[in-house]
N, C-alpha and C positions, 0 to 999 in steps of 0.2 A: 634427410635435412629437407629435401625438396617437398616431401609429403607433409612434414611437420609445418613448413612455411605456408603450404597450401591451406592446411587445416586452420591455422591462425587467421590467415587472409579471408577465408570463407566465413569463419565465425564473426569477424569484425564487419565484413560486408554485410551479412544478414542483418546485423544490428544497426548498421548505418544506412542501408539502402531502402529504408522504409517507404518513401513516396514512390518507388518503382515496384513495390510489391501489390499483387492484386488483393481487392477486397471483395471476396466472393459473397453473395447473397446468402443468408441463412436458409436452412431448410433441408429436407431429405435429399435434394439433388446435389447437395455441396460436394466438390471434389474431396477425396478423402485418401489418406490423411493430410493434415495440413499443420504448420506451425503458426503459433500465436505469439507476436512480439508486443510487448508493452514497455514504453519508457515514459518517466515522469521526472519533472523537475519542479521544485515548490519552495516557497518561502512562508514562514510563520512568524507571528508576533505574539508576545506575552504567553510563553517566552519566545524569545528570538531564535530563529533556526533556519537553515537552509538544508536541502536535500536533493539528491539525484538517485532514481531508482530504475532499474531495468530488470525485465524477467523474459525468458524465452521458454515456452512450453509446447512441445509437439503434442498435437491432440488428434483424436479419432472419433468419428460419430459413435454414439451409444444408442442403439435401438431406435433410430429415428423413424418417425412416421408422419403422414400428413394428418395429424391431429392437433387438437388445441394446446397440449402440453408437452409433445414430444417432437417438435421441429427444431430445437436448438440444443439437444442434449449432446453431451461429449464426455470423454475421459482422456486424461493426459498427464504427463510428468515432465518436469524440466528443472530449471534452475532460476535463482533470485540473487540480485545484488543491490545494495543500498549504501550510499556513501553520503556522510555528513561531516562537518567540521569536529564532531564530538565522538563519532564511532563509525565503524564499518560492518555491515551485515552481509553475510553470504550463506547460501545453503540450498539443498534441493527442494523442490515443490511438487506435490501431488495435487490435482485439481479434478473434480468430477461434477457434473451437472445431469443428475438422473432424470429430472423433469425441468421444464423451462422455468417453474417458479422457485427453484432452489438449486443452489450450488454450494460446494464444499471444498476448501482448500486446507492442506496441512503442509506446513513448511517447517524443515529443520533448519535451525539457526545458530551460526558461529558468529560471535561478535567480538571485535576488538575495540575497546574503549581507550580513548587517548587520554593523557594526563592534562586535561584542561579544567576550567572552573565549571564547565558543563559535563565533566567526567564524573568519576566515582568519589562524591564528596560525603564524608560520614556525618551524620547527625547524631545528637543524644536523644532528642525527643522530636515528635511530630511538630513541626514549626514552619515558619515562612521559609519557602524554597525558590522564591524568584531570584532573578539573576543578582540584584543588589544584595539579597540576603545571603546568597552564597559566596559572593565577593569578600564580605566581612566575617564569614564564619571562622571562628577560632582555630579550627582543625586544619591540618595539612590535607591537601588532595591525596587520595590513596594511590594515585599514579595510574599507569597503563594496566588494564585489567582484561581479562579473557573470560567470555561466557558462553556456555552451551544452552541450547533450549529448544523447544518446539511450539509452534502457533497452530491452533486449530480454529479455523474461520468459517462457520455456517453463514449463508446469506439467503434471505428470503426476498423476492421482488415480485410485485404485483402491479399490473397496469390496466386501469378501467377507463377507457376513453382518453381524455387527455390528463387524467389523474394518475401518478405514479407514486407507489409506496415501497420503501425499501427498509429492511431491518438487517443489521449485521452485528455479529458478535466476534470476539477474539479472546479465546482462552490461551493464555501464555504461561508456560512454565520455564524457569531458567534456574541455572546454577552458576553463580560467579566464583571464579577461582581467586579467592581473596583470603589473606591470613587475618580474618577477623572473626569476632563471636558470631554465633549464628544469629543472635538477636540484635545486632548491629544494625542501625538504620543507614542505608545507603542511598544517595540521590541517583535516579536513573533519568538521564536525558531523553531517552526516546519516548517514555510515557509522562515524564515530568511528575514523578511520584517518589516517595521514599519507601524502599523495599528492603526486605532481608536478602542475604546472599543467595538463599534458596527459597523460591517464593512462587505463588500462582497470582497472576493478575487476569482481570476480567474487563473487558471494554464492550460496552453496548452502544450502538448508535442506530437511531432511527430517522427517517426523513419522509415527508410528503411533499411532492412537487406538482406543479401544474405545468403542462407542455404548451407554453405560450405559442411557440412556433415549432411545428413538427419537422422541419427540414424537407418536407415533401412539396407543399405549395410554394415555399421559398427555400433558398439555398441554406438558410440559416435555421439551426435547431437551438431553442431557448427554453430552459426549464427553471422555474422559480418556485421556492417554497421555504418550509422551515424544517429545523433539524434539532435534535437532542442528543448529547453524548454524556455517558458516565465511565469514568475509569477508577478501578478499585484494586487495591492490593489486598488479597486474603490474609497475608502474614502480618502486616502492619495496620491495616484498616485505613491507611491514608487514601484520600478520594478526591477527585474533582468532578463536578457536575456542571455542564454547559448547556445553553439552549439559545437558538437565534436563527439566523438566516442562512440559506444555501442557494446559490445560483449556478447553473451550468450552461455554457454556450459553445456550440461549434459552428464556426463562421462560414463554413462552406461544405459542399458535397465531394470535392475533389479528394483523391487519395493523398494522404499526407497532411490534411488538415488537422490541427490538434483540437482537443476539447479542453476548454478553460473552466476551472472550478473556483469559485470563491465562497468562503465561509466566514461568517462573523458571528461569534457566539460569546455573549458575556458570561461570566462565571456566577453560578448560582450557589455552588458550594466548593469552598477552597480555603486553605489556611491563610491567605493574605491577598487574594486578588478579587474578592467579591466588591463589586461597585468600583473597581479599578478598571484598567484596560481590558477589553474583550479578547478572547483567543481569536486570531484571524489567520486565514490560510488562503494563499493564492497558488494554485497548481496548474501546470499545463502537461496534457498527458497525449501521447501518440500511441495509437494501437493499429497493428498491421496483421494481416492473415494472408497465408500463401500456401498452396498445395506444396508439399515438401519436396517432391520431384521437380516441380517446376521452378522453385526457389533455387535448387541446386543447379538445374540447367542454366538459368539466368545468370547466376554468378560465375560459373564455369565459362560460359560464353563471354562475359564481360572481361575475364581474366586471360581469355586466349586459349583456354584448355579444351 
């Protein structure tokens, strides 16, 4: 029982003791292996939603060299958890960055959908799916539902002077365990799309930002630019397309300072929101890295072991 209690305390301490963890510089000299912890909270509008997300991924360097594209390579595997008022996601995650310009994440996802107006609402045809439209929908909510799936996410990043370009895609396969016809349209709160119970979805997002403040000459790092995003169901062909503003700011250099993300993207293509309220997101992210042995020693010492 004592060992189980220590394991639980150690896991919670690693996730909560972020500001105490070391933030080692990138490069071939980095202590190896290490654990990468990421926590994010966010709120979005049109549609309205809130979320909390945490991931813990032990990593090790992958053929690092003192060259232009092999200084920040890694490979690792861990876990992921996301909680919202509409659903809960949890699953294993594998991550690899074979070169500094490219990384890839594969996540197995088990999702529990709650029986809310943002849950599994059936539709007869592709139609308005805003919050108001779902509230007056004539069908009953399908209730709580369970989904299994996998997400494959390649990411390309390029930095030339003060200009940063990023492209990311997410290929998502899922199967909902629901007693409905295969061609039934079902609202999905995570993607804000109408899907089939077994479906593939694709999300593309690209951004180009200028680094106004680099965090070196001043303590603040500020990036501003534009972004475009498309979400598409391959089964139903329901789609949204947005384009607009993206801004990222990290207000200080000290360990524990979060990064704040602001995105405002009007709808270019959608069933009922074009020329309406833009999709808006405000997120705060904490990232921490620590040599695995060092983190265990710190926590054990703090607990008196």
